[in-house]
C-alpha positions in Angstrom: 160.9 -40.3 96.0 161.7 -38.4 92.7 163.1 -41.6 91.1 159.8 -43.5 92.2 157.8 -40.7 90.5 159.8 -41.2 87.3 159.2 -45.1 87.4 155.5 -44.4 88.0 155.3 -42.1 85.0 156.8 -44.8 82.8 154.4 -47.4 84.0 151.4 -45.1 83.4 152.3 -44.7 79.7 150.0 -46.5 77.3 151.8 -46.2 73.9 155.1 -44.8 74.0 157.9 -43.5 76.2 160.6 -41.1 74.7 163.8 -40.3 76.7 166.6 -38.0 75.8 169.5 -37.9 78.5 173.3 -37.1 78.7 176.1 -39.7 78.9 175.8 -40.1 82.7 172.1 -41.2 82.6 172.4 -44.7 81.3 174.3 -45.7 84.6 171.3 -44.6 86.6 168.8 -46.2 84.1 170.5 -49.6 84.6 171.9 -49.5 88.2 168.7 -48.3 89.8 166.4 -51.4 89.8 163.2 -49.4 90.1 163.9 -47.5 86.8 165.2 -50.6 85.1 162.3 -52.6 86.2 159.7 -49.8 85.1 161.2 -49.9 81.6 160.9 -53.7 81.4 157.3 -53.8 82.7 156.4 -51.0 80.2 157.9 -52.9 77.4 156.0 -56.0 78.3 152.7 -54.0 78.2 153.5 -53.1 74.5 154.8 -49.7 75.2 157.5 -48.4 72.6 160.6 -47.0 74.4 162.8 -44.7 72.4 166.1 -43.7 74.2 168.6 -41.1 73.0 172.0 -40.6 74.7 175.7 -40.1 74.1 177.5 -43.4 74.1 181.1 -43.2 75.3 183.8 -45.5 76.3 182.8 -44.8 79.9 179.1 -45.8 79.6 179.3 -48.4 76.7 178.8 -51.4 79.1 175.5 -49.8 80.5 174.4 -48.8 77.0 174.8 -52.4 75.7 172.4 -53.7 78.5 170.2 -50.7 77.9 169.9 -51.6 74.2 168.4 -55.0 75.2 165.4 -53.2 76.7 164.8 -50.0 74.6 165.3 -48.7 71.1 168.6 -46.9 71.6 170.3 -44.3 69.5 173.4 -42.1 70.0 173.9 -38.4 69.6 177.0 -36.3 70.3 177.2 -33.7 73.1 173.8 -34.1 74.7 173.2 -31.7 77.5 170.2 -31.9 79.9 167.8 -34.7 80.6 164.1 -35.1 79.8 161.4 -37.7 79.1 157.8 -37.8 78.1 155.0 -40.0 77.1 151.6 -39.2 75.7 150.4 -38.4 79.3 153.1 -36.3 80.8 156.5 -34.6 80.4 159.4 -34.4 83.1 162.8 -32.7 83.1 165.6 -33.3 85.5 166.7 -29.9 86.8 169.8 -31.0 88.8 172.6 -32.8 87.0 172.4 -36.5 87.1 175.3 -38.3 89.0 176.6 -41.7 88.0 174.6 -44.5 89.5 172.7 -42.1 91.8 168.9 -41.4 92.0 167.5 -38.4 90.3 166.9 -35.6 93.0 165.0 -32.8 91.2 162.7 -32.8 88.2 160.0 -30.6 86.8 156.7 -32.4 85.8 153.9 -31.2 83.4 150.9 -32.8 81.8 150.0 -29.8 79.7 149.4 -30.8 76.1 151.3 -27.7 74.8 154.4 -28.6 76.7 154.1 -32.2 75.7 153.7 -31.3 72.1 156.6 -28.8 72.1 159.0 -31.4 73.6 157.8 -34.2 71.4 158.8 -32.1 68.5 162.2 -31.5 69.9 162.7 -35.2 70.5 161.6 -36.2 67.1 164.2 -33.8 65.7 167.1 -35.3 67.8 165.8 -38.9 67.2 166.2 -38.3 63.4 169.7 -36.9 63.7 170.9 -39.7 66.0 172.5 -43.0 64.9 171.8 -46.6 66.0 173.5 -47.6 69.1 174.9 -50.6 67.7 176.9 -48.7 65.1 178.3 -46.3 67.7 179.2 -49.2 70.0 181.1 -50.8 67.0 182.8 -47.6 66.2 184.1 -47.4 69.7 185.2 -51.0 69.8 187.0 -51.0 66.5 188.4 -47.4 66.9 187.2 -46.2 63.5 184.1 -44.4 62.1 181.5 -46.9 61.1 178.6 -44.8 60.6 179.8 -41.6 59.0 178.9 -38.1 59.6 178.6 -35.3 57.1 178.4 -31.6 58.2 178.7 -28.2 56.7 181.3 -25.9 58.6 181.2 -22.1 58.6 183.5 -19.5 60.1 187.2 -19.6 60.5 188.4 -19.8 64.3 185.5 -21.7 65.7 184.8 -24.3 63.0 186.6 -24.4 59.6 190.2 -24.0 60.5 190.2 -26.4 63.6 188.5 -29.0 61.6 190.9 -28.6 58.6 193.8 -29.0 61.2 192.1 -32.1 62.7 191.6 -33.6 59.1 195.4 -33.2 58.4 196.3 -34.7 62.0 194.2 -37.8 61.1 196.0 -38.6 58.0 197.9 -41.9 58.4 199.2 -42.9 55.0 197.9 -40.7 52.2 196.1 -37.4 51.5 195.0 -36.6 47.9 194.0 -33.1 47.3 192.9 -30.9 44.4 192.2 -27.2 44.3 191.8 -24.6 41.6 194.5 -22.1 40.7 194.1 -20.1 44.0 194.8 -23.1 46.1 198.7 -23.1 45.9 198.6 -19.5 47.4 196.6 -20.7 50.4 198.8 -23.7 51.2 202.1 -21.6 50.8 201.1 -18.3 52.4 199.2 -19.7 55.4 201.4 -21.3 58.1 198.5 -23.4 59.4 198.1 -25.3 56.2 201.7 -25.4 55.2 202.8 -26.8 58.5 200.0 -29.4 58.3 201.3 -30.6 54.9 204.8 -30.8 56.3 203.7 -32.7 59.4 202.0 -35.3 57.3 205.3 -35.7 55.4 207.3 -35.9 58.6 205.0 -38.8 59.8 205.8 -40.7 56.5 202.6 -39.9 54.8 202.2 -39.3 51.1 200.6 -36.3 49.6 199.4 -36.1 45.8 198.3 -32.6 44.9 196.5 -31.5 41.7 196.0 -27.9 40.5 195.7 -25.6 37.5 199.2 -24.1 37.0 199.1 -20.6 35.5 201.5 -17.6 34.9 200.0 -16.1 38.0 200.5 -19.1 40.4 203.8 -20.7 39.1 205.9 -19.4 41.8 203.6 -20.9 44.4 203.5 -24.2 42.5 207.3 -24.3 42.5 207.2 -24.0 46.3 204.4 -26.5 46.5 206.5 -29.0 44.7 208.9 -29.0 47.8 206.2 -30.0 50.3 204.2 -32.7 48.4 205.2 -35.9 47.0 203.8 -35.3 43.5 202.1 -32.4 41.9 200.2 -32.4 38.6 198.4 -29.9 36.5 194.9 -30.0 35.2 193.0 -27.1 33.5 189.7 -25.7 34.6 189.7 -27.1 38.1 187.0 -25.6 40.4 186.9 -25.5 44.3 188.7 -27.9 46.4 188.5 -31.6 47.4 190.8 -33.3 49.9 190.4 -37.0 50.8 192.3 -39.2 53.2 191.8 -42.9 54.2 188.9 -42.1 56.4 187.8 -38.5 55.6 186.8 -36.0 53.0 186.7 -32.3 52.7 185.2 -30.3 49.8 184.9 -26.6 49.3 183.2 -24.7 46.5 185.0 -21.4 46.6 188.5 -20.5 47.4 190.1 -17.1 48.1 193.7 -16.4 47.3 195.9 -16.6 50.4 193.0 -17.0 52.8 191.8 -19.8 54.8 188.7 -21.9 54.1 185.7 -20.4 55.7 183.0 -22.8 54.4 183.4 -26.4 53.5 181.7 -29.8 53.8 183.3 -32.6 56.0 182.5 -36.2 56.0 183.8 -39.4 57.3 181.0 -41.4 55.7 182.8 -44.2 53.6 180.4 -43.8 50.7 181.4 -40.1 50.5 185.1 -40.9 51.2 185.1 -43.6 48.4 183.3 -41.2 45.9 185.8 -38.5 46.6 188.7 -40.8 46.0 187.1 -41.9 42.8 186.8 -38.3 41.5 190.3 -37.5 42.6 191.7 -40.5 40.7 189.8 -39.8 37.7 191.2 -36.2 37.4 194.6 -37.4 38.4 194.9 -39.9 35.5 194.0 -37.0 33.0 196.6 -34.6 34.6 200.3 -33.9 33.4 203.3 -33.5 35.6 203.7 -30.1 37.1 207.4 -29.9 35.9 206.0 -30.4 32.3 203.5 -27.8 32.6 206.1 -25.2 34.3 208.6 -25.8 31.6 205.8 -25.2 28.9 204.9 -21.8 30.6 208.6 -20.7 30.9 209.3 -21.6 27.2 205.9 -20.5 25.8 205.2 -23.9 24.4 201.6 -25.1 23.8 201.0 -28.3 25.4 200.1 -31.3 23.3 196.4 -32.4 23.5 194.1 -34.8 21.8 190.4 -34.1 22.0 187.5 -36.4 20.8 184.4 -34.3 19.8 181.0 -35.8 19.0 179.1 -32.3 19.0 178.6 -31.4 15.4 178.2 -27.7 16.2 181.4 -27.6 18.2 183.2 -29.5 15.4 182.1 -26.9 12.8 183.3 -24.1 15.0 186.8 -25.7 15.2 186.8 -26.2 11.4 186.4 -22.5 10.9 189.1 -21.7 13.7 191.4 -23.9 11.7 190.8 -22.1 8.5 191.4 -18.6 10.0 194.5 -19.8 11.7 196.3 -20.9 8.5 199.5 -18.8 7.8 201.8 -21.1 5.7 200.1 -24.3 4.6 196.7 -26.1 4.6 196.3 -29.7 3.6 192.8 -30.9 3.2 191.3 -34.4 2.4 187.6 -34.3 1.8 185.8 -37.5 2.1 183.0 -36.8 -0.4 182.2 -34.4 -3.2 179.2 -33.0 -1.1 181.8 -32.1 1.6 183.1 -29.2 -0.4 179.5 -27.9 -0.9 178.8 -28.1 2.9 182.1 -26.4 3.8 181.5 -23.6 1.2 178.2 -23.0 2.9 179.9 -22.8 6.2 182.2 -20.2 4.9 185.4 -22.3 5.1 186.9 -21.3 1.8 187.0 -17.5 2.3 189.8 -17.4 5.0 191.7 -20.0 3.0 191.6 -17.9 -0.1 192.8 -14.9 2.0 195.6 -16.9 3.4 196.5 -18.1 -0.2 196.6 -14.6 -1.5 199.1 -13.9 1.3 201.4 -16.7 0.2 200.0 -19.8 2.0 200.0 -23.1 0.1 196.6 -24.7 0.0 196.2 -28.3 -1.3 193.0 -30.1 -1.5 192.2 -33.6 -2.4 188.4 -34.1 -3.0 186.2 -36.3 -5.1 185.0 -34.1 -8.1 181.7 -34.1 -9.6 179.3 -31.8 -11.5 177.7 -30.5 -8.2 180.9 -29.1 -6.8 182.5 -28.2 -10.1 181.6 -24.4 -9.8 183.2 -24.3 -6.4 186.4 -26.1 -7.6 186.6 -23.6 -10.5 186.2 -20.5 -8.2 188.9 -21.7 -5.8 191.2 -22.7 -8.6 190.8 -19.2 -10.3 191.1 -17.2 -7.0 194.9 -18.0 -6.5 197.6 -20.0 -8.1 198.5 -21.1 -4.6 195.4 -23.2 -4.3 195.7 -26.6 -5.9 193.0 -29.2 -6.2 193.1 -32.9 -7.2 190.5 -35.4 -7.8 190.3 -38.0 -5.1 188.4 -41.1 -4.2 185.4 -41.2 -1.7 186.9 -42.1 1.8 185.6 -42.8 5.2 187.0 -39.7 6.9 188.4 -36.4 6.1 191.6 -34.6 7.3 192.7 -31.0 7.8 196.3 -30.2 8.6 197.2 -26.6 9.5 200.7 -25.2 9.1 202.1 -28.8 10.0 201.5 -28.1 13.7 197.9 -29.4 14.4 195.2 -31.4 12.7 191.8 -32.8 12.8 190.2 -35.9 11.4 186.5 -36.1 10.9 184.1 -39.1 10.3 181.1 -38.6 8.3 177.7 -39.5 9.9 175.3 -38.4 7.3 176.8 -37.9 3.7 173.7 -36.3 2.4 173.3 -33.6 5.1 173.1 -30.0 4.3 175.0 -28.7 7.1 178.6 -29.6 8.3 177.3 -29.9 12.0 174.8 -32.4 10.7 177.2 -34.4 8.6 180.0 -35.0 11.2 179.7 -37.9 13.5 183.0 -37.7 15.4 186.1 -35.4 15.3 189.7 -36.1 16.6 191.3 -32.7 17.2 195.0 -32.6 18.2 198.3 -30.8 18.0 200.3 -34.0 18.6 203.5 -33.9 16.6 203.4 -37.7 15.9 200.0 -37.6 14.9 200.4 -34.5 12.7 203.4 -36.1 11.0 201.7 -39.4 10.5 198.6 -37.6 8.7 201.1 -35.4 6.8 202.9 -38.3 5.5 199.7 -40.0 4.4 198.5 -36.8 2.8 201.8 -36.3 0.8 201.7 -40.0 -0.4 198.1 -39.7 -1.4 198.8 -36.3 -3.2 201.8 -37.8 -5.2 199.4 -40.9 -6.1 196.5 -38.7 -7.2 198.8 -36.4 -9.1 200.4 -39.3 -10.9 197.0 -40.7 -11.5 195.8 -37.5 -13.2 198.8 -37.4 -15.4 198.5 -40.9 -16.3 194.8 -40.3 -17.4 195.5 -37.2 -19.4 199.1 -37.7 -20.6 199.4 -41.4 -21.5 202.3 -40.8 -24.0 204.3 -39.5 -21.0 204.1 -42.7 -18.9 207.7 -43.6 -19.5 208.9 -40.6 -17.7 206.9 -41.4 -14.7 208.0 -45.0 -14.2 211.0 -44.1 -12.0 209.0 -41.6 -10.1 206.3 -44.0 -9.4 208.8 -46.7 -8.3 210.5 -44.4 -5.8 208.0 -41.5 -4.9 205.2 -43.8 -4.3 206.6 -46.8 -2.6 208.9 -44.9 -0.4 206.3 -43.0 1.7 203.7 -45.8 1.8 206.0 -48.3 3.7 206.7 -46.0 6.6 203.0 -45.0 6.9 202.1 -48.9 7.0 204.9 -49.4 9.5 204.1 -46.6 11.8 200.3 -47.2 11.6 200.9 -50.9 12.5 203.1 -49.8 15.4 200.4 -47.4 16.7 197.8 -50.2 16.2 199.6 -52.4 18.6 200.0 -49.6 21.2 196.5 -48.0 21.1 193.6 -50.2 22.3 190.9 -47.5 23.1 188.2 -46.4 20.8 187.8 -44.0 18.8 191.6 -43.7 18.4 192.0 -47.4 17.3 189.3 -46.9 14.7 191.2 -44.2 13.1 194.5 -46.0 13.1 192.7 -48.9 11.3 191.2 -46.4 8.9 194.6 -45.2 8.0 195.9 -48.9 7.6 193.1 -49.7 5.2 193.5 -46.6 3.1 197.3 -47.0 3.1 196.8 -50.7 1.8 194.6 -49.4 -0.8 197.0 -46.9 -1.8 199.7 -49.5 -1.9 197.5 -51.6 -4.2 196.8 -48.8 -6.5 200.6 -48.1 -6.6 201.2 -51.5 -7.8 198.5 -51.3 -10.3 200.0 -48.1 -11.9 203.4 -49.7 -12.0 202.0 -52.7 -13.7 200.2 -50.4 -16.2 203.3 -48.4 -16.9 205.3 -51.6 -17.6 202.6 -52.8 -19.9 202.3 -49.6 -21.8 206.1 -49.1 -22.2 206.2 -52.6 -23.6 208.2 -53.9 -20.6 206.1 -57.1 -20.4 205.2 -58.3 -16.9 208.0 -60.9 -15.9 206.0 -64.3 -15.2 207.6 -66.7 -12.8 205.9 -69.9 -13.7 205.6 -72.9 -11.6 203.3 -76.0 -11.3 200.7 -75.5 -8.6 197.2 -76.6 -7.4 194.7 -73.8 -8.6 192.3 -75.0 -5.9 194.6 -73.8 -3.2 195.0 -70.5 -4.8 191.2 -70.0 -5.0 190.8 -71.0 -1.3 193.6 -68.6 -0.3 192.0 -65.8 -2.3 188.7 -66.4 -0.7 190.2 -66.5 2.8 192.0 -63.3 2.3 188.9 -61.6 0.8 186.9 -62.6 3.9 189.5 -61.0 6.2 189.7 -57.8 4.1 186.0 -57.5 4.0 185.8 -58.2 7.7 187.9 -55.1 8.4 185.6 -53.1 6.1 182.5 -54.5 8.0 181.2 -56.3 4.9 181.9 -59.8 5.8 178.5 -60.3 7.3 176.7 -59.4 4.1 178.7 -61.5 1.7 179.0 -65.3 1.5 181.7 -67.0 -0.8 180.4 -70.3 -2.1 183.0 -72.7 -3.6 183.3 -76.5 -3.5 186.7 -77.7 -4.4 187.1 -80.6 -6.9 190.2 -82.8 -7.3 193.5 -81.1 -7.7 193.9 -78.9 -10.9 197.4 -78.4 -11.6 198.4 -75.5 -13.8 201.8 -74.2 -15.0 201.6 -70.5 -14.4 202.8 -67.5 -12.2 201.1 -68.3 -8.9 201.2 -64.8 -7.3 199.8 -63.2 -10.7 197.0 -65.8 -10.9 196.2 -64.9 -7.2 196.2 -61.2 -8.2 193.6 -61.9 -10.9 191.5 -63.9 -8.5 191.7 -61.3 -5.8 190.7 -58.6 -8.1 187.6 -60.5 -9.5 186.4 -61.3 -5.9 186.9 -57.7 -4.8 184.7 -56.4 -7.8 182.1 -59.1 -6.9 181.8 -58.0 -3.3 181.9 -54.3 -4.4 179.0 -54.5 -6.9 177.0 -57.3 -5.0 173.7 -56.8 -3.3 173.5 -56.6 0.4 173.4 -60.0 1.9 174.3 -61.4 -1.6 176.5 -64.5 -2.5 179.6 -64.9 -4.7 179.8 -68.2 -6.5 183.1 -69.6 -7.6 183.8 -72.7 -9.8 186.9 -74.4 -11.4 186.3 -76.9 -14.0 188.7 -79.0 -16.3 187.7 -79.0 -20.0 190.1 -80.9 -22.2 193.6 -79.3 -21.9 192.4 -76.1 -20.1 190.7 -75.2 -16.8 187.7 -72.7 -16.7 187.3 -70.5 -13.6 184.2 -68.5 -13.0 183.3 -65.9 -10.3 179.5 -65.0 -10.3 177.8 -62.3 -8.3 174.1 -61.4 -7.7 174.5 -57.6 -7.8 173.6 -54.9 -10.2 175.3 -56.3 -13.2 177.4 -54.6 -15.8 176.5 -51.2 -17.2 175.6 -51.4 -20.9 178.0 -48.4 -21.5 180.9 -50.3 -20.0 180.5 -53.7 -21.5 182.3 -52.9 -24.9 185.3 -51.4 -23.1 185.2 -53.6 -20.0 188.9 -54.5 -19.9 190.4 -51.0 -21.0 192.2 -48.7 -18.7 190.2 -46.4 -16.3 186.8 -48.0 -17.3 184.8 -47.9 -14.1 181.4 -46.5 -12.9 182.6 -46.9 -9.2 183.8 -44.0 -7.1 185.9 -46.4 -5.1 188.0 -47.9 -8.0 190.4 -46.8 -10.7 189.5 -49.1 -13.6 193.0 -50.6 -13.7 192.4 -54.0 -12.1 190.5 -55.7 -15.1 193.0 -54.2 -17.4 195.9 -55.7 -15.7 194.0 -58.9 -15.1 193.3 -59.3 -18.8 196.9 -58.9 -19.7 198.0 -61.5 -17.0 195.7 -64.1 -18.4 196.6 -63.5 -21.9 200.3 -63.5 -21.0 199.6 -67.1 -19.9 198.0 -68.0 -23.2 194.3 -67.7 -21.8 191.4 -65.7 -22.2 189.1 -63.7 -20.0 185.6 -62.2 -20.3 182.7 -60.7 -18.4 179.0 -60.9 -19.0 175.7 -60.2 -17.3 173.8 -63.2 -16.0 170.9 -64.4 -17.9 168.4 -64.1 -15.0 169.3 -60.2 -15.0 170.8 -60.5 -11.5 174.5 -59.8 -11.4 177.4 -60.6 -13.6 179.9 -63.5 -14.3 183.7 -63.1 -14.9 185.3 -66.1 -16.7 188.9 -66.8 -17.3 190.5 -69.9 -19.2 194.1 -71.1 -18.5 196.0 -73.9 -20.2 196.6 -77.1 -18.0 200.2 -78.0 -17.3 201.4 -76.0 -20.3 205.2 -75.7 -20.0 205.7 -73.7 -23.2 205.9 -69.9 -22.6 204.7 -67.3 -25.0 207.3 -66.0 -27.5 206.8 -62.5 -26.5 207.9 -63.2 -22.9 
């Protein structure tokens, strides 16, 4: 009679029926025809039937059939049985037996009772998962719709769940924890045995922690029970991930079990946890290396890329205060010295110099920074400053053990923090040695350059020095930088290697120019190796090389080279020296050209000579420079030495030709013209 009453209650419902029952109830709902038919008839009337139960291996067949009639969801560990509609509520007060009628129920149509249990049902419904997912999970033997839960307490929740997690590991467990984690694994038998059991089953464990002076003895023991251990600084909390589960904890206590953590077998969370672990793992260093560093007191090598200008400014000051023996500084711009003076950089360096440290500075000098230069030079004989060229980046090497390289973002900025676009900060031995070699070579170059400008009569004494001291360091710099360029493919490190290559090649070009000038001034004429060749081919080669070089400087998009080759123009001359002249004229044309400007070239036969012209559309030649255009060191550019045109004039005249430069008649740009004899096979008497 009770079963019939329940069926009548379902048939009397107008809008909805909500049922929450334990794992035994589905057998009754399907096997007892009166209850099954009541559900089917109610559904046909348009009544919505929601049904919550615990789906298990034992009742899965009944639940499949039930799911064809009602909206079925699964919830673990349901105890008790009740159902309600908008008209009444009933609860079974005796346990439901498999496939047997319900014998005792409590019924009520009191609104307060109905509302109270409706609220309870909604809470349970929102926690439950769709039946088809639970059925699939049982059939496939793996979690399909994951669950995430927060666990508290030791004995009743956290520890048993942690043990279960380790027992479920089949192939791999990846775990990271902060510096307290090793003490928990080693000191607590529960966790240590769990790790060992995973290994015994053939599982692999990767562990990641912060190794310190305080936990190094635990880490040595941990190395014996995991497959691989790595070190990473500033780890917080704990995360463990296996093929199917993840555990994460916010706080660890030394040698104490986890009392609060989040557990999940939801695949999205598991995958996210694995991604986090792998990202940290790839940044970590082997534990053996870190342990050795702690034992020997060696600072680990690091490379840090900094884009925060304020942080970069703080590091600059830390560098200055740390100098004990030597400071090597390359400043990219004359204003850099003004900004760093405002920052206070020079005060600790002056103090270090007074205590015996050697401070060498290369910086473009100007009227605006002249007072600072004089003050520093007068403060100590250990501070030496050379005039340098404007560069793309600056360098600071402290005591030969660490360095930073900065890239300017805003040349006109007032503050250091506003000027810096990016900083690479490192104590890498290879990086420090590379930058040190580059600085030393540049220092020798600038020192000789200054002496050549102020003591021209002493050039003969420098020729052997220039040949050995300049060429020797440049070659390994180019070689090492090219090797690094092939190995490093990530930005911004690759951009800095390319910057080293560009500047080293410029240094190499300047070295050759100084050697040429030295030979000229010492009356040791340039040796010309003449041959018969097509001038058109040399012009096209010079244009192609200029394009490649400008592409590396980011200028190719703003410069077009316009040249239409004519018939072959055969000249008897030194092919490499004529190419040198062409390259120099093209470089000057690009340097002084307008943005998006053109460079026009032409080569024309006239009687027994050929006339070559290189025309740009830039700012033209300064009226102060025109009378001394082809003399040494004559330039208004902060990126040139004024030697190229001087050498070019000598090369052309050595061939019996002439060269000149003049502003264009339309007031836009300048034209350089040189004339060479055609197929002349008689060399000059002074050669």
